[in-house]
DRENBA-455605 format. One record per residue (C-alpha): residue number from 1; residue in one letter; x, y, z. Coordinates in pm, 1 decimal. Example, Ala and Ser with C-alpha at 12.3 -4.5 7.8 and 13.67 -1.06 7.14 Angstrom:
<sites>
(1; 'A'; (1230.0; -450.0; 780.0))
(2; 'S'; (1367.0; -106.0; 714.0))
</sites>
This chain:
<sites>
(1; 'M'; (12588.1; 10277.9; 12424.4))
(2; 'V'; (12455.1; 10636.1; 12399.5))
(3; 'S'; (12181.6; 10711.5; 12625.5))
(4; 'I'; (11823.2; 10804.1; 12516.0))
(5; 'N'; (11737.9; 11181.2; 12527.6))
(6; 'T'; (11405.5; 11149.9; 12688.0))
(7; 'Q'; (11332.0; 11525.5; 12706.7))
(8; 'L'; (11402.2; 11541.7; 12317.0))
(9; 'A'; (11174.7; 11228.7; 12279.8))
(10; 'E'; (10894.7; 11398.2; 12463.4))
(11; 'L'; (10936.5; 11724.3; 12244.4))
(12; 'S'; (10913.2; 11514.7; 11947.4))
(13; 'E'; (10584.3; 11368.1; 12053.3))
(14; 'L'; (10445.9; 11721.1; 12130.3))
(15; 'M'; (10571.6; 11838.4; 11788.7))
(16; 'M'; (10399.4; 11523.2; 11622.8))
(17; 'L'; (10070.7; 11608.5; 11793.9))
(18; 'S'; (10108.2; 11971.6; 11682.2))
(19; 'A'; (10176.0; 11865.9; 11324.2))
(20; 'S'; (9874.8; 11626.4; 11338.5))
(21; 'L'; (9644.5; 11915.2; 11450.0))
(22; 'T'; (9783.5; 12155.6; 11179.6))
(23; 'Y'; (9718.3; 11885.3; 10923.4))
(24; 'L'; (9369.2; 11835.0; 11059.1))
(25; 'V'; (9291.4; 12210.6; 10994.7))
(26; 'A'; (9457.5; 12212.0; 10656.5))
(27; 'F'; (9240.0; 11892.1; 10571.1))
(28; 'I'; (8923.8; 12075.1; 10664.9))
(29; 'V'; (9018.5; 12382.0; 10476.7))
(30; 'F'; (9097.9; 12168.0; 10155.7))
(31; 'A'; (8766.9; 11978.3; 10196.6))
(32; 'W'; (8582.4; 12311.9; 10235.0))
(33; 'D'; (8744.5; 12459.3; 9926.5))
(34; 'L'; (8670.6; 12153.9; 9731.3))
(35; 'G'; (8317.3; 12143.2; 9813.7))
(36; 'S'; (8257.7; 12517.7; 9796.9))
(37; 'L'; (8190.7; 12544.3; 9419.5))
(38; 'S'; (7866.2; 12740.5; 9400.4))
(39; 'K'; (7602.0; 12683.4; 9139.1))
(40; 'Q'; (7678.6; 13037.4; 8986.8))
(41; 'K'; (8041.7; 12949.4; 8937.9))
(42; 'L'; (7955.4; 12623.7; 8786.1))
(43; 'E'; (7710.9; 12790.2; 8531.6))
(44; 'R'; (7974.8; 13049.7; 8444.5))
(45; 'R'; (8226.2; 12786.7; 8389.1))
(46; 'D'; (7983.6; 12599.0; 8156.0))
(47; 'R'; (7928.9; 12911.9; 7966.5))
(48; 'E'; (8308.5; 12960.3; 7941.0))
(49; 'T'; (8328.6; 12600.9; 7809.3))
(50; 'V'; (8077.1; 12646.2; 7549.8))
(51; 'L'; (8235.7; 12961.4; 7427.7))
(52; 'A'; (8581.0; 12795.3; 7413.5))
(53; 'T'; (8448.1; 12492.2; 7219.5))
(54; 'G'; (8262.5; 12714.3; 6971.6))
(55; 'G'; (7935.9; 12620.5; 7097.0))
(56; 'T'; (7972.0; 12236.7; 7096.5))
(57; 'G'; (8034.3; 12201.0; 7475.3))
(58; 'D'; (8268.4; 11923.1; 7375.1))
(59; 'S'; (8523.2; 11908.6; 7663.9))
(60; 'D'; (8774.3; 11725.1; 7462.1))
(61; 'H'; (8838.7; 12038.3; 7254.1))
(62; 'R'; (8911.3; 12260.7; 7549.1))
(63; 'P'; (9231.0; 12436.9; 7541.6))
(64; 'S'; (9485.7; 12229.4; 7743.7))
(65; 'Q'; (9678.1; 12546.9; 7861.6))
(66; 'G'; (9619.6; 12610.9; 8232.7))
(67; 'V'; (9402.3; 12300.3; 8287.4))
(68; 'W'; (9586.8; 12216.3; 8616.0))
(69; 'D'; (9580.6; 12569.8; 8736.8))
(70; 'Y'; (9339.1; 12779.7; 8958.8))
(71; 'P'; (9265.1; 13120.5; 8810.1))
(72; 'K'; (9529.5; 13380.1; 8837.6))
(73; 'Q'; (9359.9; 13542.4; 9131.8))
(74; 'S'; (9391.6; 13226.3; 9335.5))
(75; 'P'; (9113.3; 13186.3; 9607.4))
(76; 'K'; (9202.7; 13245.0; 9958.2))
(77; 'L'; (9088.4; 12889.8; 10083.8))
(78; 'P'; (9337.3; 12682.8; 9884.4))
(79; 'R'; (9617.5; 12936.2; 9956.9))
(80; 'V'; (9541.6; 12902.5; 10347.9))
(81; 'A'; (9524.0; 12516.5; 10313.8))
(82; 'V'; (9859.1; 12504.9; 10139.8))
(83; 'S'; (10010.5; 12751.4; 10407.3))
(84; 'L'; (9880.8; 12527.3; 10683.3))
(85; 'T'; (10033.1; 12194.9; 10523.6))
(86; 'V'; (10359.8; 12375.1; 10485.2))
(87; 'L'; (10339.7; 12455.2; 10854.2))
(88; 'G'; (10247.0; 12109.8; 10949.6))
(89; 'F'; (10521.0; 11967.8; 10729.5))
(90; 'L'; (10782.9; 12182.7; 10912.7))
(91; 'L'; (10649.1; 12075.0; 11261.3))
(92; 'H'; (10656.2; 11714.0; 11134.5))
(93; 'C'; (11003.4; 11747.3; 11002.8))
(94; 'F'; (11115.4; 11868.1; 11355.6))
(95; 'A'; (10915.9; 11587.9; 11509.6))
(96; 'V'; (11068.8; 11311.6; 11302.1))
(97; 'I'; (11430.1; 11450.7; 11314.5))
(98; 'S'; (11419.4; 11520.2; 11677.1))
(99; 'R'; (11314.1; 11147.2; 11753.4))
(100; 'G'; (11603.9; 11035.5; 11555.5))
(101; 'I'; (11838.5; 11256.4; 11756.7))
(102; 'A'; (11696.6; 11140.3; 12083.1))
(103; 'A'; (11774.1; 10780.5; 11979.3))
(104; 'N'; (12090.1; 10857.9; 11802.0))
(105; 'R'; (11984.0; 10662.9; 11484.8))
(106; 'V'; (11755.6; 10688.9; 11182.7))
(107; 'P'; (11381.7; 10739.3; 11287.3))
(108; 'W'; (11247.5; 10443.6; 11103.0))
(109; 'G'; (11325.6; 10144.6; 11310.6))
(110; 'N'; (10974.7; 10027.9; 11401.6))
(111; 'L'; (10618.4; 10057.2; 11264.1))
(112; 'Y'; (10540.1; 10390.5; 11471.9))
(113; 'E'; (10854.1; 10562.4; 11309.5))
(114; 'Y'; (10777.6; 10397.7; 10972.8))
(115; 'F'; (10421.2; 10544.3; 10951.4))
(116; 'T'; (10507.8; 10888.7; 11087.3))
(117; 'T'; (10817.7; 10906.8; 10861.0))
(118; 'G'; (10604.1; 10772.1; 10559.4))
(119; 'A'; (10348.8; 11041.8; 10629.0))
(120; 'L'; (10609.3; 11302.3; 10626.8))
(121; 'I'; (10735.8; 11190.5; 10290.1))
(122; 'V'; (10380.5; 11175.1; 10136.8))
(123; 'I'; (10343.1; 11540.5; 10247.9))
(124; 'G'; (10687.1; 11623.1; 10107.2))
(125; 'V'; (10622.2; 11481.6; 9774.1))
(126; 'Y'; (10284.0; 11650.7; 9747.1))
(127; 'L'; (10457.4; 11998.5; 9837.6))
(128; 'A'; (10723.9; 11927.9; 9563.9))
(129; 'L'; (10471.7; 11829.7; 9309.9))
(130; 'L'; (10287.8; 12167.8; 9368.0))
(131; 'V'; (10612.1; 12349.3; 9275.1))
(132; 'K'; (10552.0; 12205.4; 8928.3))
(133; 'K'; (10171.4; 12172.3; 8889.2))
(134; 'D'; (9876.1; 12322.9; 9080.4))
(135; 'L'; (9761.9; 12007.3; 9254.5))
(136; 'R'; (9583.7; 12168.8; 9541.7))
(137; 'F'; (9267.1; 11948.8; 9456.5))
(138; 'L'; (9461.3; 11650.7; 9589.5))
(139; 'G'; (9523.9; 11826.7; 9920.9))
(140; 'T'; (9209.5; 11677.9; 10074.8))
(141; 'F'; (9302.5; 11319.9; 9994.9))
(142; 'L'; (9676.7; 11325.3; 10056.5))
(143; 'V'; (9655.5; 11529.9; 10380.9))
(144; 'G'; (9384.7; 11296.5; 10487.9))
(145; 'I'; (9584.1; 10993.9; 10415.1))
(146; 'A'; (9884.2; 11146.0; 10598.0))
(147; 'L'; (9647.7; 11194.7; 10909.0))
(148; 'L'; (9528.5; 10839.7; 10881.9))
(149; 'M'; (9891.6; 10717.5; 10895.9))
(150; 'M'; (9978.2; 10930.9; 11186.4))
(151; 'C'; (9675.2; 10815.3; 11374.7))
(152; 'A'; (9759.1; 10447.5; 11298.9))
(153; 'A'; (10104.5; 10513.4; 11423.4))
(154; 'T'; (9994.5; 10670.6; 11741.7))
(155; 'I'; (9682.2; 10449.7; 11831.8))
(156; 'G'; (9785.9; 10122.4; 11665.4))
(157; 'F'; (10169.8; 10113.6; 11719.8))
(158; 'P'; (10290.6; 10348.6; 11987.1))
(159; 'T'; (10647.4; 10277.6; 12068.5))
(160; 'P'; (10885.2; 10463.5; 12307.6))
(161; 'V'; (11199.2; 10585.8; 12182.7))
(162; 'A'; (11460.9; 10303.1; 12220.2))
(163; 'H'; (11781.9; 10154.0; 12069.9))
(164; 'L'; (11750.4; 9924.6; 11774.4))
(165; 'M'; (11794.7; 9542.5; 11819.7))
(166; 'P'; (12127.5; 9418.8; 11680.9))
(167; 'A'; (11986.4; 9271.8; 11368.8))
(168; 'L'; (11870.9; 9636.4; 11254.6))
(169; 'Q'; (12194.7; 9800.9; 11345.7))
(170; 'S'; (12325.1; 9824.9; 10991.8))
(171; 'Y'; (12376.6; 10086.4; 10723.8))
(172; 'W'; (12148.4; 9886.6; 10501.0))
(173; 'L'; (11852.7; 10011.5; 10742.5))
(174; 'I'; (11919.5; 10369.7; 10617.8))
(175; 'I'; (11941.8; 10267.5; 10250.8))
(176; 'H'; (11666.2; 9979.7; 10229.4))
(177; 'V'; (11411.5; 10144.8; 10435.5))
(178; 'S'; (11455.6; 10504.0; 10321.3))
(179; 'V'; (11404.0; 10415.2; 9944.1))
(180; 'A'; (11103.0; 10201.1; 10054.6))
(181; 'V'; (10945.3; 10491.1; 10229.2))
(182; 'I'; (11002.0; 10711.8; 9927.0))
(183; 'A'; (10855.2; 10454.3; 9680.8))
(184; 'S'; (10561.8; 10404.8; 9913.7))
(185; 'A'; (10489.6; 10781.5; 9932.2))
(186; 'L'; (10491.1; 10800.1; 9542.0))
(187; 'F'; (10256.3; 10489.3; 9520.3))
(188; 'T'; (10032.5; 10674.5; 9774.0))
(189; 'V'; (10013.0; 10981.7; 9548.1))
(190; 'S'; (9940.6; 10775.5; 9250.9))
(191; 'F'; (9670.6; 10582.9; 9438.2))
(192; 'A'; (9492.9; 10910.7; 9522.3))
(193; 'L'; (9501.9; 11005.9; 9148.4))
(194; 'S'; (9381.2; 10670.7; 9042.0))
(195; 'V'; (9077.7; 10684.9; 9285.2))
(196; 'L'; (8988.8; 11039.5; 9146.9))
(197; 'Q'; (9034.3; 10895.9; 8793.5))
(198; 'L'; (8765.7; 10624.2; 8871.4))
(199; 'I'; (8524.4; 10855.0; 9053.5))
(200; 'K'; (8559.8; 11119.1; 8768.0))
(201; 'S'; (8519.2; 10864.1; 8498.7))
(202; 'S'; (8207.8; 10697.9; 8672.2))
(203; 'S'; (8028.7; 11038.4; 8721.3))
(204; 'K'; (8101.4; 11124.1; 8360.7))
(205; 'A'; (7965.4; 10806.5; 8229.0))
(206; 'S'; (7643.8; 10823.0; 8448.9))
(207; 'G'; (7601.7; 11191.3; 8415.5))
(208; 'A'; (7618.3; 11244.5; 8796.1))
(209; 'S'; (7874.3; 11516.9; 8760.4))
(210; 'T'; (7570.6; 11752.3; 8702.7))
(211; 'G'; (7415.5; 11692.7; 9046.5))
(212; 'M'; (7485.7; 11898.0; 9365.2))
(213; 'A'; (7691.0; 11628.4; 9540.2))
(214; 'W'; (7936.0; 11599.1; 9242.8))
(215; 'R'; (8011.1; 11961.3; 9153.4))
(216; 'W'; (8346.5; 11935.6; 9325.5))
(217; 'L'; (8458.5; 11712.6; 9046.9))
(218; 'S'; (8460.8; 12033.5; 8812.8))
(219; 'K'; (8784.5; 12130.7; 9001.9))
(220; 'I'; (8952.3; 11802.0; 8906.3))
(221; 'P'; (9153.1; 11757.4; 8581.3))
(222; 'D'; (9025.2; 11525.4; 8330.1))
(223; 'V'; (9069.1; 11139.6; 8356.5))
(224; 'E'; (9344.8; 11134.3; 8094.2))
(225; 'Q'; (9547.3; 11388.4; 8291.3))
(226; 'L'; (9503.4; 11218.2; 8607.3))
(227; 'E'; (9599.2; 10888.2; 8461.1))
(228; 'N'; (9904.9; 11027.4; 8286.6))
(229; 'L'; (10037.4; 11176.1; 8607.8))
(230; 'A'; (9972.6; 10861.3; 8817.0))
(231; 'Y'; (10152.7; 10659.9; 8537.2))
(232; 'R'; (10467.7; 10888.5; 8550.9))
(233; 'L'; (10486.7; 10863.8; 8941.5))
(234; 'I'; (10437.4; 10484.8; 8943.2))
(235; 'T'; (10730.8; 10457.1; 8689.1))
(236; 'V'; (10960.6; 10648.2; 8927.9))
(237; 'A'; (10821.6; 10462.0; 9225.1))
(238; 'F'; (10869.7; 10123.2; 9065.3))
(239; 'V'; (11243.6; 10194.8; 9014.0))
(240; 'C'; (11276.0; 10288.1; 9368.9))
(241; 'W'; (11083.3; 9985.1; 9476.7))
(242; 'T'; (11307.8; 9760.3; 9253.1))
(243; 'F'; (11606.2; 9893.1; 9445.7))
(244; 'T'; (11434.0; 9821.1; 9774.7))
(245; 'L'; (11385.7; 9461.2; 9656.5))
(246; 'I'; (11753.4; 9421.8; 9564.9))
(247; 'A'; (11891.7; 9602.6; 9874.6))
(248; 'G'; (11670.0; 9387.2; 10096.6))
(249; 'A'; (11816.3; 9073.5; 9925.8))
(250; 'V'; (12173.7; 9200.9; 9992.3))
(251; 'W'; (12098.1; 9295.0; 10354.9))
(252; 'A'; (11940.6; 8943.5; 10396.0))
(253; 'E'; (12259.8; 8783.5; 10264.0))
(254; 'Q'; (12451.0; 8979.7; 10513.1))
(255; 'A'; (12228.0; 8920.4; 10802.8))
(256; 'W'; (12110.4; 8561.2; 10759.2))
(257; 'G'; (12354.0; 8415.3; 10501.7))
(258; 'R'; (12101.9; 8385.8; 10212.2))
(259; 'Y'; (11962.4; 8632.1; 9963.5))
(260; 'W'; (11604.3; 8491.8; 9951.6))
(261; 'G'; (11426.9; 8267.3; 10194.0))
(262; 'W'; (11063.7; 8298.3; 10095.4))
(263; 'D'; (11001.5; 8491.0; 10438.3))
(264; 'P'; (10637.7; 8657.1; 10434.1))
(265; 'K'; (10787.0; 9011.0; 10422.5))
(266; 'E'; (11012.2; 8908.8; 10131.1))
(267; 'V'; (10723.4; 8740.5; 9943.7))
(268; 'W'; (10485.2; 9049.1; 9970.6))
(269; 'T'; (10759.5; 9283.5; 9868.8))
(270; 'F'; (10789.9; 9081.9; 9560.3))
(271; 'V'; (10416.0; 9061.5; 9521.2))
(272; 'I'; (10393.7; 9435.6; 9510.6))
(273; 'W'; (10689.3; 9455.8; 9254.4))
(274; 'A'; (10496.8; 9208.1; 9031.1))
(275; 'V'; (10173.1; 9413.1; 9053.1))
(276; 'Y'; (10332.1; 9731.9; 8948.7))
(277; 'A'; (10533.9; 9548.3; 8687.8))
(278; 'G'; (10219.6; 9420.1; 8536.5))
(279; 'Y'; (10069.2; 9765.2; 8540.7))
(280; 'L'; (10362.2; 9920.4; 8366.1))
(281; 'H'; (10370.0; 9622.9; 8121.7))
(282; 'A'; (10005.5; 9614.4; 8048.1))
(283; 'R'; (9973.1; 9994.8; 7996.7))
(284; 'A'; (10262.0; 10003.3; 7760.1))
(285; 'T'; (10224.4; 9685.7; 7555.1))
(286; 'A'; (9860.2; 9586.5; 7597.8))
(287; 'G'; (9689.0; 9932.0; 7592.8))
(288; 'W'; (9542.0; 9890.4; 7929.3))
(289; 'K'; (9451.6; 10246.2; 7978.0))
(290; 'G'; (9154.8; 10403.9; 8159.8))
(291; 'N'; (8987.8; 10246.2; 8442.6))
(292; 'R'; (9180.0; 9914.8; 8410.3))
(293; 'S'; (9501.9; 10078.2; 8469.3))
(294; 'A'; (9356.4; 10254.1; 8776.1))
(295; 'Y'; (9229.0; 9930.3; 8911.5))
(296; 'L'; (9582.2; 9789.5; 8889.1))
(297; 'S'; (9730.0; 10091.9; 9068.7))
(298; 'I'; (9481.4; 10056.9; 9349.9))
(299; 'I'; (9549.2; 9680.4; 9382.5))
(300; 'G'; (9914.5; 9746.1; 9412.9))
(301; 'F'; (9867.2; 10006.0; 9684.4))
(302; 'A'; (9623.5; 9767.5; 9870.7))
(303; 'C'; (9927.0; 9517.5; 9864.3))
(304; 'I'; (10145.3; 9784.0; 10022.5))
(305; 'I'; (9901.8; 9837.0; 10310.6))
(306; 'I'; (9877.6; 9457.3; 10361.9))
(307; 'N'; (10263.6; 9443.2; 10368.7))
(308; 'S'; (10309.7; 9749.1; 10596.1))
(309; 'T'; (10044.7; 9622.8; 10856.9))
(310; 'L'; (9914.9; 9267.4; 10845.0))
(311; 'I'; (10227.9; 9109.4; 10746.0))
(312; 'N'; (10436.1; 9300.9; 10998.2))
(313; 'I'; (10184.4; 9221.0; 11282.5))
(314; 'F'; (10052.1; 8867.2; 11210.0))
(315; 'A'; (10320.0; 8692.4; 10990.0))
(316; 'D'; (10545.4; 8471.5; 11172.8))
(317; 'G'; (10898.4; 8543.5; 10996.0))
(318; 'L'; (11229.6; 8684.9; 11038.7))
(319; 'H'; (11096.6; 9035.5; 10968.2))
(320; 'S'; (10855.8; 9028.0; 11252.1))
(321; 'Y'; (11081.0; 9230.4; 11466.0))
(322; 'S'; (11032.2; 9527.6; 11245.2))
(323; 'G'; (10672.9; 9571.5; 11304.9))
(324; 'I'; (10645.1; 9657.8; 11678.2))
</sites>
């Protein structure tokens, strides 16, 4: 058996800490930018809206072009925040890859590695989406979620670099878990969009968006656009999660001689699949748009959190070794 490279493992931990600190600074800058909309800018934007709508002030008649974009002369704060996020992502990549090299295996064999790799994919998905749409308003939320995942890994599930136990020494670990992490990252982004959708919808209904505390919502796209992007991400993530469920069943047959055994982890993987299947079905056939679809998205993400934490830690099943 190949020995553990302890020096590289220590370097991985140092790079993980460096990535976390960089994300923390990026989070602060993103939050600063989101809350920095001054009264003068808000009044100017309102005047521009009135002019664009012919004096009606009806936001439903705004031109759709550029609605996701910052002005051409992009403010410095979001550019700095994105640059810091890219730097943190590169440090994070080095930390995850070097941990895998140190152990001579894929770096997602326990909960520490699952959460740190998951946080990396969340940031990676966010940066990839930034190439297509200007989603810098999401930075505060997604970088914050990634930070929480890394804190959970470091504080709640600290695990030294070690070899995998025999049951996990399979190529299915690479296939099954990697696709599950990608799906979970996409679900995480859609969760953030759904939360913003509910906040913006609630503030619009109550008129709270005109208050000082809610001015940052003027930087957020309309609820319909948030919902549509969340729907597209969930559609892709659902396909990945379906593959995860099938691949897990095939791996279970090879490892334990049966495709399905009502193990807690298996059950909750199916529960997640069922919730998001219900989301897609309800939105496509029953017209469940608006807040109801957002609530289903949030419920699905809550099931993912339960599956990733409580089930791994407290449930007594064949998957219990995957948690710690």
